[in-house]
N, C-alpha and C positions, 0 to 999 in steps of 0.2 A: 504494500500499499504506499501511497505517496502521501508526504504531509509538506505543508508549507511552513516555513519557519520565517517569521519577521525580525530582523535583527537590526541593531542600532549600534554605532560606534560614537561614543562619547569623547571629548578631548578639549583641552583649553590650551590656547597659543597666546602668547604676548605679541602685539604688534605695535609697532611705532608708527601713530598715524596722526593726522591733524583734526578726525573727528571719528565718532564711533562708527558712523557710516561707512566712512573710508575704509576703516580697519575691517569691517564685515566684507566690504567688497573685495578687498585685497585677498582675505582667505577664501573667500568664495570662488574667486577667478582660479586661485592655485589648486584648491581642491577639485573643481570642475574640470580643469585641464588634467590633473592627476587621474581622476576616475574615467574620463574619456579615453585617456590613452593606456588604460589598463584592461587588457584583454580579459583578465580573470575577474575583475570586478563588473565589467559591463556583461560579460557572456557566461560566467560560472555562477557568480555571486547575485546577478541582476540588479546591480545597485539602481535605485529609482529616484532617489531625492538626496539633496543635501540640504540641511537647515541648521541654523545658528543664530546667536544674537550677541552683539557686543555690549560691554559694561565697563566702566572705570575700575580699575583695580582697586580691591576692596570695598567697593560701594554696595556691593551685593553678598557680601560675606560677613559673618559675625564672628569676630576673634574670639578664642575660646577664654582670654583673660576679661574681655568686656562682658561675655555671658556669665561668667562667673560673679562679676561684679552685680549684674542686674539681679541674679538669683540671690545674692546676699542681702539685697534691698528689700526683697518682697517678703 
């Protein structure tokens, strides 16, 4: 019997850019070029999409020490 498996690769890359949108575009272009030129990704693993979002370093991450301080104050 054949089964379909939906797979996701997650990663984070730091990119020097003048805006979040520029950083997203740089990475998207590089990844699209890589996937399109990879016979295995296109024909064996059947890569269908690339998705991501940019954010400023640390803005969406809670540091362990800040989290601990917040927990102490409650």
